[in-house]
N, C-alpha and C positions, 0 to 999 in steps of 0.2 A: 608627650614628654614635655615639661615646663621647667625651665632653669630660672632661679632668681638671682638677682644682681644687686646689690647694695652699693650706692654711691653715696658719699659726704660722711659726716661723723661730727663728734664734739668739738666745740671751739676752745680756744686757749681760756681757761679760768671757768669752763662750765658755762659758757655763755651759750646763747641760741644755737641751734645746730640745723644743718640741711641734710635730709636722710631721704632718699627715695629708694623704693623697691620697685624694679623693673622687671617684668615677667616676659622671657622671650620664649614664645612657642618654637619649639625646634621640629615639629612635624616629625618626621622619620630620617629627617636629614643627617643626624648624628649616628645612625646605626651604621655600625661597620662590620657586623658579622655577615658570614656567607650562608648560603643555604635558603631553605623557604622562608620567607618574611625579609630577606636582606633588601636593602634600600637600591633601586636598580635607576634611579633618576625620575625626573619629572615625566608624567604620563605624555605630556605634549609639549611643545614650545612655549605657549602660552602660560602654562602653570611655572615653567622655569623663569620667564621674565618676571611673573609675579613674585615669586621668592627672591629674586635678585633686588627687584625694586623694596620689598619689605626689609631687606638687609640694609639697603642704603639709607632708608627713613630711619631704621633704629639707629645706625651709626649717627647720623645727624641729629636724632633726639638725645643721644648720649652727649654729644658735644655741647648742645644747647643748655641742656640739664646741668653740666660741669659749670658751664660759663655762669648761669643764674647763681648756683651755689656759691661759687668764688666771690660774685658781686655782693651777697649779703655776709660773707665772712669778714670783709674788710673794715666793717665798722669800728670806729676807734673807740678804745676805753679812755675815760678821764683818770690821770693819776692825780690822785691827792696826797700831799705831803703832810705828815702829821707827826707831832712830837708827844710820845706817850710817857708820862711820868706815873711811876709806880713800881712794885717789884719786877725783875726779870721775867719770872713766870707769868704774872699778869700782864704785861707788856707782849709778850709773844703770844699768850693765848687770845687777847683783844685782838691783835693785828691779824692773826688767822681768820677769827671770826667775822671781821671787818671786811677781809678780802673774799670771804665766802659769800657772805649777803651782799656786799657791794658788786658782785660780778652780775647779779640781777638788774643792777640799775647804771651798768657800763661804769663801775667805780673802780679803780685800783689803788690800794694805799700803801704808801711807802713812808718807811720811818726816816725821819730827818732831825737832826740837831739844830740846823740853821735852814732858813728859807722855807719853814712850814707854813701851811696855811692855817692850820688847827694846833692848839695844845691841848692834849686830854690828860686831865688828872684822873687817875684811874686805880681803884682799888677793891679787893674782895674780901669778905670775912664771914664770920659766922654770928649768929644772934640767936638766942634763945626766943622760942614762940610763947610769949607770955599768956594767950589764951589758952594753950594746951596744958601749960604748966598749971594755970589756976583750976583747971578742970581734973588736976591730979594726975596728969599724965607723965610729970617728971621732967626732965631736962631734955626737951625736944628742941633741936637747934635746926637752923635753916642758914642757907647761903645767901648772902647779898653783894652785890654790886653798887659801888657810889661813883658817879660820874660827875665831873664837871669839865665843860669845854670852853675854851677861849680862843679869840682869833689871834693872829699873829701880833696885834697890837697889845694884847693883854686883856681885852675887854671880855668880859663874862658873857657868852652868848647863852648858854642855857646849863642848867643842873639838874639831876635827877637820880633817885635809887631804884634800882631792881631787886627786890626781896622776895621771900618765901619760894625759894628755889631749893631743890635737894642738894645740889652740887655747885660747886664753884664755876665749873664749866657751864651749867645752865643758866648761871646769874651772868656770866661773861656773855653768852650767847644772845640774851635777852637785851642786855645792854647794847651790843653791837647794833643790833636790828633798830633800837631805838635812837642810837647816835645817827645812823644813816637815815632814818626816817626825818630826824629833825634838820640835819644838814641839807636835805634836799627842800625842806620846807623854807628855810632859810634863803637858799638859792633862788626858789620860784618868788618869795618875798622881794628878794633885792631886783631880779629881773622886771617884775612888775612895777617898781619904782623907777625904772628908767624910761 
């Protein structure tokens, strides 16, 4: 008989996680029924000592594994305060997507009206796909997101559009990924200048 034991789990924000499956051989120790085939104890003293040592080693491995998992869990996330300008729906959707994709880079975004590091002008909308309309497909619309990012002093850092998405949520998702990518690139450039 084999018993599986899982230790660990997902971290806050969907970050890295520690998870181990530990298989514990139980031999016939856990049998409690009586009659033929019931567990009657170790065949000899040496077999009993081996079983007790195995249990002690297993307990030690569990404690060590738990300590290693906890040490990797405590890695801190960077909090980035942003001011997002746009409609309330666009603001909330962008913040959700920034936090979703920022977790992969240990970044957590918070809305702030003062003391922010970045100001993001953000909006979504629909445009007609001119190429499809020219081919006689009619009014085929697509969603796009327009982004301008400024630092706290008001200097424009970057600007881009993400278009040709089927939904506003898709355009917002693509914009959030690009914002994070460009923020990380700016941070690495500033670090290399020092």
